[in-house]
Structures are given as C-alpha cells and as structure tokens.
VEXTORTOR-264621 format. One record per residue: x, y, z of N, C-alpha, C, O in turn; residue in one letter. Coordinates in steps of 0.2 Angstrom, whole numbers, plus 5000, padded with zeros to 4 digits. Atoms other than C-alpha are relative to their C-alpha. Last residue first. Layout:
<pts>
XYZXYZXYZXYZA;...
</pts>
This chain:
<pts>
499450045001503252105078500550035005501150015005X;499549985005501652185085500649964999500849935005X;499750065004500252105094500450034994500250014989X;500350015006499952255106500349944996500949934998X;499650035005500252275124499649994994499049994994X;500350065003499452385138500549984994501050024992X;500250064996500052505151499649954997499249925000X;500750005000500152665140499749945004499149945005X;500349934999501952705144499350005000499050045004X;499949984993502552525147499750075001499450085007X;500450044996501852475130500050025007499550025011X;500749985001502652625122499549965004499149995007X;500149944997504352585129499350025000499050055004X;500050024993504252405123499950065004499550065009X;500750034998503752465106500049995007499450005010X;500549955000505352575105499349985002498950015006X;499949964994506352425110499550065001499250075006X;500150044994505752315097500050045006499550045010X;500649974996505552445083499949965007499549985011X;499949934997507352415077499450025004499550065009X;499650004995507052225076500250075003500250085009X;500450034995505552245065500450005007500250015012X;500449944998506552355053499649985006499550025011X;499649954997507952225053499650065002499750095007X;499850024993506752085050500450055004500350065010X;500650004996505952175035500249985007499950015012X;500149934999507752205028499350015004499350055009X;499549974995508152025030499950075002500050095007X;500150034993506551965022500550035005500350055011X;499650064998506852075007499949985007499850035011X;499449984996505352195004500449945002500149895004X;499650064997504052184991500650025003501050055000X;499550025004503052344990500349945003500349925009X;499349974998501452354999500549974995500449924992X;499550054997499852304989500650045002500850094999X;499450015004498552444986500549955004500649965010X;499850075000496952424996500649984995500649934993X;499850034994496252594991500249935000500049904995X;499349995000496052674974500449975006501049975007X;499650055003494452584972500750015000501149974998X;499949985006493652684986500549964996500949924999X;499449965001493252575000500050034993499750004988X;499350035000491552515004500550054998500450114998X;499449965001489852575009500649965000500749925005X;499350034999488252485009500550054997500450084992X;499649975005486452565011500749975002501049975007X;500150035007485152455019500550024995500650004989X;500749995002485052565034499949984993499650014989X;500349964996486952565036499350024997499250054992X;500750015002488052425030499650055005499650045011X;500549974996489952455030499349994997499250004991X;500449945002491352365022499550015005499349975010X;500749994998492652235029499750074997500150124996X;500049974993494152175019499350025002498850014998X;499650034995494652065005500050045006500550035010X;499549954998493952164990500549975005501149995006X;499749985006493052014982500650055002501150054999X;499550045002492651934999500450024994501050004993X;500050005007491852085006500549954997501149974997X;499450015004491652055024499949994993499549954991X;500050065004490152135032500649994996500950044994X;499450025004489952265045499949934997499649894999X;499849945003488352355052500749994996500950034992X;500350005006487652185057500250064995500150064989X;499650055004488952175071499750004993500049994988X;500050074998488152325080500349964994500549994989X;499750045006488252515081500049935002500249915008X;500450005006486952595093500349964994499949934990X;499850065005487652565110499650004994499049974995X;500450064999487352735119500249954994500449974989X;500650015004488852845118499649945001499849895004X;500750004997489952885132499450004996498950044997X;500349945001491452925121499350015004499050065003X;499549954999492552785128499650075000499750125004X;500050004993491052665128500450065002500350105007X;500649984997490752695110500050015007499750065010X;500049925001492552685106499450035002499450085005X;499549964995492652515115499950074999500050115003X;500350004994491152455104500450035006500150075010X;500549945000492052515089499650005006499450055008X;499749944999493452395093499650065000499750115004X;499849994993492352245096500450075001500350105006X;500649994995491452275079500350015007500150065010X;500149934998493052295068499550015005499650065009X;500650014996493652115067499850075003499950085009X;500250074999495152095056499349995002499049955000X;500050035006495452275051499749935000499349924995X;500649965003494952355068500049974993499449964990X;500650044999496152215075499450044997498950004995X;499950075003497652285066499349965002499149934997X;500150005007497152465070500049934997499649924992X;499650055003497052435089499850004992499349964991X;500350055004496152595095500549954996501049984994X;499550035006497052695108499649944997499449895000X;500250075001495852805119500449974994500450004988X;499750025007496652965125499849925000500149885003X;500349965005495753055139500249984993500050014988X;500750025000496152915152499650054995499050044994X;500150065005497952935148499349984999499149964994X;499950064996497953115156499849944995499549954990X;500650044999498153255143500149945004500649905003X;500649954999499453395143499449965001498949995004X;499849944996501153315145499450045001499450085006X;500150024993500353145140500350065004500150065010X;500749994999500253215122499949995008499450025010X;500249935001502153245121499250015001499150065004X;499749964994502553075128499850075000499650105005X;500550004995501452995115500250045006499850065010X;500549955002502553065101499449995006499150045008X;499849935000504052985108499550054999499450105003X;499949984994503152815112500350085001500150115006X;500649984996502452795095500250035007499950085009X;499750004993504152785086499450035004499550095007X;500250064996503152745070500349995006500249945010X;500750004998503252925063499749945004499249945007X;500149964995505152915064499250015002499150025008X;499850044994505152765053499950055006499750025011X;500550054999504152855039500249965007499749945010X;500549974997505353005041499449955002499149955007X;500650005004506852905037499450035003499250005009X;500249935001508252965049499450004995499150064994X;500549984995508352785055499850075000499450095004X;500049934999509152725039499550035005498950045003X;500649975000509452545042500050075001500350105005X;500450014994511252505038499350034999499150064994X;500050074998512252475022499649985006499549935008X;499350024999512752655020500049935003500349915008X;499549955001510952705021500749975002500749955008X;499350015000509552585018500450064999500350094994X;499950044994507652615021500749985002500949975007X;500149964994507452755009500249965007500449995011X;499649945000508352674994499850055006500250095008X;499450014997507552514999500550065000500950065005X;500050004992505852584997500749985003500950015008X;500250064997506252614978500050015008500350055010X;499550054998506452794973499649945003499149945005X;499950004992504952894965500549945001500449894999X;499650064997504752944947500150015007500150065010X;499349984997503353074943500449935003500149895006X;499550025005501853024932500750035002501150054998X;499849945003500653124943500649994995500950034992X;500649975003499752964947500250064997499850084992X;500250045006501452874950499450044997499450044990X;499549985005501953014963499949964993499949994988X;500149935002500452984973500450034995500250074990X;500649995005500652804971499850074999499650084993X;499850035007502352804979499550014995499650034990X;499649955004501852924993500249984993500250024989X;500449945001500452804999500450054996500150084990X;500550025006501552654997499650064998499550074992X;499649995006502952735008499549994994499550024989X;499849935001501752765022500350014994500250054990X;500649965003500952595020500250074999499950104994X;500250025007502652515022499450034997499450054991X;499549975005503052615037499949984993500050034989X;500249935001501352575045500650034996500450074991X;500550005005501752385043499850074998499750094992X;499750025007503352405052499550004995499750034989X;499649955003502452505066500449984994500450034989X;499350025000501152375068500450054997500350074991X;499950075003499552475069500749985001501150035003X;499350025002498952625079500049934997499549894998X;500050065003497252725081500749984997501050024993X;499450015003497252875093500049924997499949885001X;499950075003495652945098500649994996500850034992X;499650015006495553105109500049924998500049885003X;499950075001494253165121500449984994500150004988X;500150035006494553355125500149925000500549905004X;500450064999494353405143499949964993499549924993X;499650054996495753535142499649945001499949895003X;500550044996494853625127500449955004500649895001X;500749995003495653755116499549975005499049995006X;500249934999497253775126499350014997499050065000X;500149994993497453585127499750075001499350085005X;500750034998497253575108499850015007499250025009X;500549965003498653695106499349975001498850015002X;500149944996499753615119499450044997499050075000X;500350014994499553445110499950065004499350065007X;500750015000499853515092499749995007499250015009X;500449944997501553595094499249995001498950025005X;499949984993502553435092499650065003499550065009X;499949935000501653365077500150035007499750035011X;499349995000501753175077500250075000500850094999X;499750044995499953145083500850015000501150025006X;500049974993499153295074500549965005500849995009X;499449964999499653225057500150035007500650045009X;499550044998498253105057500650035002501050005006X;499449985003496953245056500549955002500849975008X;499450045000495253185061500550034995500450054990X;499649995006493653285066500749965001500949945006X;499450045001492253235077500450034994500150034989X;499649985006490753335083500749975000501049985005X;499349994999489753235097500350024993500349984988X;499550045004487853255095500750025002500950075004X;499950074997486653305109500549964996500749914998X;499750004994486853485104500249945003500749935006X;500549984994486353455086500450005006500949965007X;500250064995487653455072499550035005499450095006X;500649984996488153555056499849945005499749895002X;500750015003489853495050499550035005499650055011X;500450054997491453585055499349984997499150034994X;499950065004492553685044499649945003499749885000X;500350005006491753845050500249944996499849924991X;500750024999492253805068499650004993499249954992X;500050074998494053805063499349985001499149934998X;499950045007493853975054500049935002499749894998X;500649995004493054045070500149964993499649934991X;500550054999494453965080499450014996499049964995X;500450004993495854065073499449955000499349924995X;500749985002496454095055499650015006499150045006X;500149924999498254095062499350024998499250085000X;500049984993498053905064499950085001499650105006X;500750024997497653875046499950035007499450065009X;500549955003499253965040499349995002498950035001X;500049934998500253875053499550054997499250095000X;499849955006499753705048499950075003499450095005X;499350015003499753585063500350044994500950044993X;499549994995498253635074500749994997501250015001X;500049944996497053665060500650015004500950075004X;499449974999497453525048500050075003500450115001X;500049934999495653505044500750035000500850084998X;499549984995495653325037500150085000500250114995X;499450015002493953305027500550025006500350055011X;499950045006492153285030500749994998500849934995X;499749955005492053335048500149964994500449904994X;499350005002491053205057500150054995499850064990X;500049965006489353215067500850014998501250045002X;499349985002489153075079499950044994499550024989X;499849944996487553045088500750034999501050065003X;500449945001486752935075500250065004500050125002X;500449984994488152815076499650064999499950114996X;500650045000488752745059499550025006498950015006X;500549965003489952895059499449964999498849994998X;500349974995491052785070499450054998499050065002X;500450054996491352665056499750045006499150025007X;500650035004491752805044499649955004499049965004X;500549945000492952895057499449974996498849994998X;500349994993493852725061499550064999498950055002X;500450054999494152685042499650015007499050005008X;500649995004494752855039499549945001498949965002X;500549954997495952845054499450014996498950024998X;500750025001496652675049499550055002499050045004X;500250054994498452685055499349984999499149935002X;500050065002499152765039499949945005500149895005X;500050005008499552925048500149934998500549895001X;499449985003499152895067500050004992499549964990X;499550045004498252995072499849925001499449905004X;499449965001497353135081500549964996501149984995X;499650065001495553075080500750034998500850064992X;499650005006494753225088500449944999500749915004X;499650055001493253235100500550014994500250034989X;499950034993492253375107500549945000500749925005X;500150074999492353465090500249985008500650025011X;499350024999492053655090499949925002499449905005X;499750004993490253675085500749984999500949954995X;499350035001489353715068500350015007500350075010X;499549945001487453735071500749975000500849915001X;499350025000485853635071500550064999500350114997X;499850004993484153715075500749975001501049975006X;500350064996483253675059500349995007500149945010X;500749994998483553855053499749945003499249955007X;500450025005485453825054499350015002499150015008X;500550054997486553915067499549994994499350044990X;500250045006488253985060499449955002499549895002X;500150074998488854045077499749954995499749894996X;500650025003489654205070499949925002500349885001X;500050075002490954275082499349994996498850024998X;500650005005491254465082499949934997500149924992X;500650024996492354455098499450004996498849984998X;500649965002494054465090499449975004499449915006X;499949934998495754415097499450044998499350105001X;500049965006495354235098500150075002499950095007X;499550025004495754095111500050054993500450034989X;499450014997494854145127500649994994501250014996X;499849944997493354225118500849995003501250045003X;499849965005493154075107500350075003500850095000X;499450025003493153955121500350054995500950064994X;499449994995491954055131500649984997501150024998X;499949934999490754065116500650015004501050055002X;499749985006490853875113500250075000500750094998X;499350025000490453845131500450024994501050044995X;499649964995488953945130500749985001501150035001X;499949935003488353865114500450045005500850085003X;499550015005488553695122500250064997500850074996X;499350014997487653745138500549994995501150024996X;499849944997486153825129500749995003501150035002X;499849955005485953685117500350065004500850085001X;499350025002486053555132500250054994500850064994X;499549994995484653645140500749994998501250024999X;499849935000483653655124500550025006500950065005X;499849984993483753465122500250075000500850094999X;500450034996482953385106500150025008499850005012X;499650004994483553485091499549975006498949995006X;500149954995482453435077500550005006500649945008X;500450014994483053315064500050065004500550105004X;500749985001483553375047499649995006499050015006X;500550044997485453365049499350034999499250094999X;500249964995486553465036499449965003498949945000X;500749995000487353335026499850045006500050025011X;500249974993489253325022499250024999499050054994X;500149935000489653215007499750025007499349995010X;500749995001490353045012499950075000500250115003X;500349944996492153015010499350014998499250024992X;500249955004492552835004499750065004499450055009X;500750025003493452725017499850064996500150124997X;500549945002495252735021499449984997499449944992X;499849944997496352615031499650064998499450105003X;500549974995495352465028500250075002499950105006X;500649995003496352405012499550045005499250095002X;500149935002498052425019499350024998499150084998X;499849964995497952265029499950084998499750125002X;500550014995497052165016500150055005499650085007X;500649965003498252225002499450005005499150055006X;499849935000499752165013499450054998499250105000X;500149974993498852005017500250075000499850115004X;
</pts>
C-alpha cells in the first residue's frame, strides 16, 4: 500500500514543446498581453520587457494558475494529469521563483522566461510545492496577480511525513551518503520530535492561514491527493470545473497498471507512466510510533477542516 500511495506522486517530466496550432482569438491575445505588460510594469524596475513571441503566434506568459503544494502530496501527478487538457500549458520543472531569493531578485521577466510557450486561450500553469509552506510566498503571488487561481493537493499528513523522509533518504543513498533512520528524526528524548521539519510541513492549517490572508477560499482549490491516487478522474473533473475549462479529460485517459500498482496516463494512444525511480516503499515504522504521529495530527487536522469547511479521510 505504501508503494502504491507514493507511486502516483511524481510522473515523468515531458519535454517542453512549442505549440504548433495557430492562435484562435485575437481579442483574447490583445487582452492577455496587455495584462502581462501592466503586471510587469508594476513589479519590475525596468521597462525594457521582451515578450518572447514565437513565429506561430504563441508566447511566454505569466501563469494564471499555480500549483502551490504540498510537498510529497502528488503535485507532479496532478500537473501531468492536468496537462492532458489541450488548453493547459505546463512549465516543465519547478521554478521556485517566489520562495528562492536569488530567483525572486531576477524579477518577473526572468519568471516569464521559465514559462512554456502558449496561446492566449490556454492557461499557463507552474508548480512548486515549496510555495505552500513558505511564509513570504502568498504576499508575493498576490502582488503579482490578485486574481490568481491556486491549486493545493494534500494527502494524509502522517503518510506525507513518511514520503518526505523517503525522498530525502533515497537522495542520500544515490549519492552514497549515510542517512539516519526515520526513528532518529521522529523521536527525541522518548517523545515525538515535533520540531522535525517534515512534521511541520504537515501542519496544513498553519500554512493555509497564511494564504487566506491574501486569497479568498474560492480562489484555492484543494485536491484530495489520496483520492487522486485511488481514482484520479473525479478529482481531475473538479479541477477542470475550478479552472473553468471545457470537459476534455475523461476516464479513458487513465488506466491502472497492475505491474506498477498505480494509475498511468493514456493520451492519443500514447501511454505515460511513472519514472522507474518512483513508487518507493516507505520505511517500516513501529505501530506505536505511527499511532503517536497520527494522534499528534488529530487536532491540527480538525483545525484545518474547520478552516476550509470540508473534511478528508485522514487518520
């Protein structure tokens, strides 16, 4: 089950392709480029902006939607599934514009340069899961675009902690570097180590409060990461409606791979599945410690449910 849950978190990254279809709406193009120029003027010290327009009429635009998190919640799976829609243009990699100071100092022109080429009728999307837990990010996104549509994918906080550890553990193993056991992080002086960063990242209500200072709840769509793994199509349908996209993605775009143990994608006869490095098993954790972790998250989860007005099937 652990491998199954972790498996759908990240899908293989597809190469960036410049669209070949002609632009279809000149009025939309004028409006989109005008808004982009105004945003650039408000947030940059320079006025010599390059719009990066391709000969086929596509251009690089500021994103209208950002997947803000959460780390190890399924952001890559969500982005790849959403990319099945023809009106979505997704940034190839995590940009880290709003949370990394050296990137943010480069300004919005640099940010635009990281975006894929797209047409005015398309929604440009970027995803950086660290945005959700970074205190400075909500205000910075708001200053760029107050009407931004945000996607947040969450999963059981206890499972997310285990996935968080697993990713770092394997990163060290690949570099032939030793890494402590998960118990050494979770236990301190015989008690649960609540200062462990992976635990803090799962305190969703704290981070959500920061975002709600700047964006109304109806601008933030929460995707149930656990349901996305088990039955992806209904969750993607909700995302389509939230982004006001025409219903283009259907159940036939998903198929369960029995060998891998999770859902893969099918698009125009082409099948996409996870990179072989994904789907790693979580570490074995003593039952008493797992129960202690779940007990710790009980009250924070309750606060989060009250904050967003919905519940999730978490321990």
